[in-house]
C-alpha positions as CSV (number, residue, x, y, z in Angstrom):
1,M,-6.9,-15.4,14.6
2,V,-4.9,-13.3,12.6
3,G,-3.9,-12.8,8.9
4,K,-1.0,-14.2,7.2
5,D,1.5,-10.8,7.3
6,K,5.0,-12.0,8.5
7,R,5.7,-8.8,10.2
8,L,2.5,-9.0,12.0
9,L,3.5,-12.8,12.9
10,S,6.5,-11.3,14.4
11,A,5.1,-8.7,16.8
12,L,2.7,-11.4,18.2
13,E,5.6,-13.8,19.4
14,P,6.7,-11.8,22.1
15,I,3.3,-11.8,23.7
16,L,2.7,-15.3,22.7
17,P,3.3,-17.2,26.3
18,D,1.4,-14.8,28.1
19,L,-1.5,-15.3,25.6
20,Q,-1.2,-19.1,26.3
21,K,-1.2,-18.9,30.2
22,R,-4.3,-16.7,29.7
23,G,-5.6,-19.9,27.6
24,I,-5.9,-17.9,24.4
25,K,-5.0,-19.8,21.0
26,V,-3.1,-18.0,18.3
27,W,-4.4,-19.8,14.6
28,V,-2.7,-18.7,11.6
29,Y,-5.2,-18.2,8.2
30,G,-3.2,-18.8,5.4
31,K,-0.7,-19.8,3.7
32,V,2.8,-18.6,5.5
33,D,5.9,-18.3,3.4
34,A,8.4,-18.7,6.4
35,L,7.5,-21.4,7.9
36,P,7.6,-23.1,10.6
37,L,5.4,-20.9,12.4
38,P,6.8,-19.5,16.1
39,A,5.6,-21.7,18.7
40,G,1.9,-21.8,20.2
41,M,0.6,-20.8,16.1
42,V,-1.2,-22.9,14.9
43,Q,-2.1,-22.7,10.9
44,V,-5.5,-23.6,10.0
45,M,-5.6,-23.4,6.4
46,T,-3.3,-22.9,3.2
47,W,-4.7,-20.4,1.1
48,G,-6.1,-21.8,-2.0
49,V,-7.0,-25.3,-0.5
50,T,-10.6,-26.3,0.1
51,S,-11.0,-27.6,3.3
52,D,-12.7,-27.1,6.7
53,P,-10.5,-23.9,7.9
54,L,-11.1,-24.8,11.3
55,P,-10.5,-28.6,11.7
56,K,-11.9,-30.6,14.6
57,S,-8.6,-30.7,16.3
58,V,-8.7,-27.2,16.6
59,R,-12.2,-26.6,17.7
60,D,-11.7,-29.0,20.1
61,G,-12.8,-27.1,23.4
62,V,-13.8,-24.2,22.0
63,I,-17.8,-23.2,22.5
64,M,-19.7,-20.3,21.6
65,D,-19.4,-18.0,24.0
66,D,-15.7,-17.7,23.7
67,V,-14.1,-14.5,23.1
68,S,-12.7,-14.3,19.5
69,V,-10.5,-11.8,18.3
70,Y,-9.7,-11.7,14.2
71,I,-7.2,-9.7,13.0
72,F,-6.6,-10.1,9.2
73,T,-4.7,-8.0,6.9
74,S,-6.2,-8.5,3.8
75,G,-3.3,-8.5,1.9
76,T,-3.0,-4.2,2.1
77,T,0.7,-4.7,3.6
78,D,1.8,-5.9,0.4
79,L,-0.2,-3.0,-1.3
80,L,1.3,-0.5,0.7
81,E,4.7,-1.8,0.0
82,A,4.4,-1.8,-3.1
83,I,2.8,1.5,-3.8
84,E,5.1,3.0,-1.5
85,K,8.2,1.5,-3.7
86,Q,6.6,3.5,-6.4
87,N,5.9,6.6,-4.7
88,A,9.8,6.5,-3.7
89,A,10.6,6.2,-7.6
90,F,8.6,9.2,-8.5
91,G,10.7,11.4,-5.9
92,K,14.2,9.8,-6.9
93,F,13.2,10.6,-10.7
94,F,11.7,14.1,-10.1
95,G,14.7,15.4,-7.7
96,A,17.5,14.2,-10.3
97,N,14.9,16.1,-13.1
98,D,14.4,12.8,-14.8
99,L,11.2,13.2,-16.6
100,D,11.4,10.3,-18.8
101,G,11.6,8.3,-15.6
102,L,8.7,10.3,-14.3
103,K,6.5,9.6,-17.4
104,S,7.1,5.8,-17.1
105,L,5.7,5.5,-13.7
106,Y,2.2,6.3,-15.8
107,T,0.1,4.2,-17.8
108,E,-0.3,5.4,-21.5
109,D,-3.8,6.2,-21.2
110,C,-3.4,8.1,-17.9
111,R,-5.3,11.2,-17.0
112,M,-3.7,14.0,-15.0
113,M,-6.1,16.3,-13.1
114,P,-4.1,18.8,-11.7
115,Q,-5.8,22.1,-10.0
116,G,-7.3,24.5,-12.1
117,A,-6.6,22.4,-15.2
118,D,-8.8,20.7,-17.6
119,T,-7.7,16.6,-17.5
120,L,-4.9,15.5,-19.5
121,I,-4.8,12.6,-21.0
122,G,-2.0,10.5,-21.9
123,N,1.4,9.7,-20.2
124,H,2.8,12.9,-22.8
125,V,1.4,15.2,-20.4
126,V,3.8,14.2,-17.7
127,P,7.1,15.8,-18.7
128,K,5.5,18.9,-19.1
129,V,3.4,19.1,-15.7
130,M,6.4,18.1,-13.5
131,G,8.5,20.3,-15.6
132,G,6.3,23.0,-15.1
133,M,7.0,22.4,-11.2
134,R,10.9,22.5,-11.6
135,D,10.5,25.3,-13.6
136,M,8.7,27.0,-10.4
137,G,11.7,26.1,-8.4
138,A,11.1,22.5,-7.0
139,T,14.0,20.3,-6.7
140,S,12.1,17.4,-4.5
141,C,8.9,15.8,-4.2
142,Q,7.8,13.8,-1.1
143,L,4.4,11.5,-1.5
144,I,3.3,10.1,1.6
145,T,0.8,7.8,1.3
146,D,-2.6,8.0,4.1
147,E,-4.4,5.3,2.9
148,V,-4.3,2.8,0.0
149,G,-6.5,-0.5,-0.7
150,P,-7.6,-2.4,-3.9
151,L,-10.8,-1.5,-5.9
152,G,-13.3,-3.7,-6.9
153,G,-12.4,-7.2,-4.6
154,S,-9.0,-7.2,-6.8
155,D,-5.7,-5.8,-6.1
156,D,-5.4,-5.3,-10.1
157,T,-7.1,-1.9,-9.7
158,V,-5.8,-0.1,-6.5
159,Y,-6.8,3.8,-4.6
160,E,-4.2,5.2,-2.8
161,R,-4.6,8.8,-0.9
162,G,-1.9,10.9,0.5
163,H,-0.2,14.3,0.3
164,Y,2.7,15.5,-1.2
165,I,5.7,18.0,-0.8
166,F,7.5,19.7,-3.1
167,G,10.9,21.6,-1.9
168,K,13.0,24.0,-3.0
169,A,17.0,23.8,-3.0
170,D,17.1,25.9,0.0
171,G,14.5,23.4,1.9
172,S,12.2,25.7,2.5
173,E,8.7,24.0,1.0
174,L,7.3,25.3,-2.4
175,A,3.9,23.8,-2.6
176,V,1.9,21.6,0.1
177,G,-1.1,19.3,-0.9
178,K,-3.1,16.2,-0.9
179,Y,-3.7,13.8,-3.8
180,V,-6.2,10.8,-4.9
181,V,-4.4,8.1,-7.6
182,I,-5.7,4.7,-8.9
183,W,-2.8,2.7,-9.6
184,K,-3.0,0.0,-12.4
185,K,-1.3,-3.2,-12.0
186,T,0.8,-3.9,-15.3
187,S,3.7,-6.5,-16.1
188,E,6.0,-3.3,-14.6
189,G,4.3,-3.2,-11.6
190,Y,1.9,-0.8,-10.7
191,K,1.4,2.5,-12.6
192,L,-0.4,5.7,-12.3
193,H,-3.7,5.9,-14.1
194,I,-5.5,8.7,-12.8
195,D,-4.0,11.1,-10.7
196,I,-5.8,14.1,-8.9
197,F,-4.2,16.4,-6.9
198,N,-4.4,20.1,-5.7
199,D,-1.8,22.5,-3.2
200,N,-3.6,23.1,0.3
201,K,-3.4,26.7,-0.7
202,A,-4.4,28.2,-4.1
């Protein structure tokens, strides 16, 4: 049984004939936007509809001793794409020295927790903090996500763990470090609400 992520389904499609020869059934759990499904895959439940998730027509021939493998993305693929999109915007704004653009990526009541400083409250502090990096010689910023997922059973609040690279005009690295971010979903998409970051070297 697999989750509904279209990239996962596409990755499985080339090996479906071999799976079928081995008597392996592929069931897709959840509503799939890109229908019809590849031949050999069976959708067993429509997301949000109360029904038997495995109808009798699908269960026929399945016994308790059969091996089952369940691959489920739990929505994290969509979250990763959303967060990486915001991180790309961050890098673009920083590279263009657009401090107001950077400010717009944060919630109004955000918390910034930079290395060696007190917690700074409110997105009005973002231009000062990021402007300080520009003053130190940084001309680029790359944010690389290592892990992302929902908090509290909802994607309204999302955590991200990653690392960053501030680069100089000559291509060298000014600062390399790691960060943890709490994102909040807003009417304008995800925004940074809590931003904790520190360099690998003091």
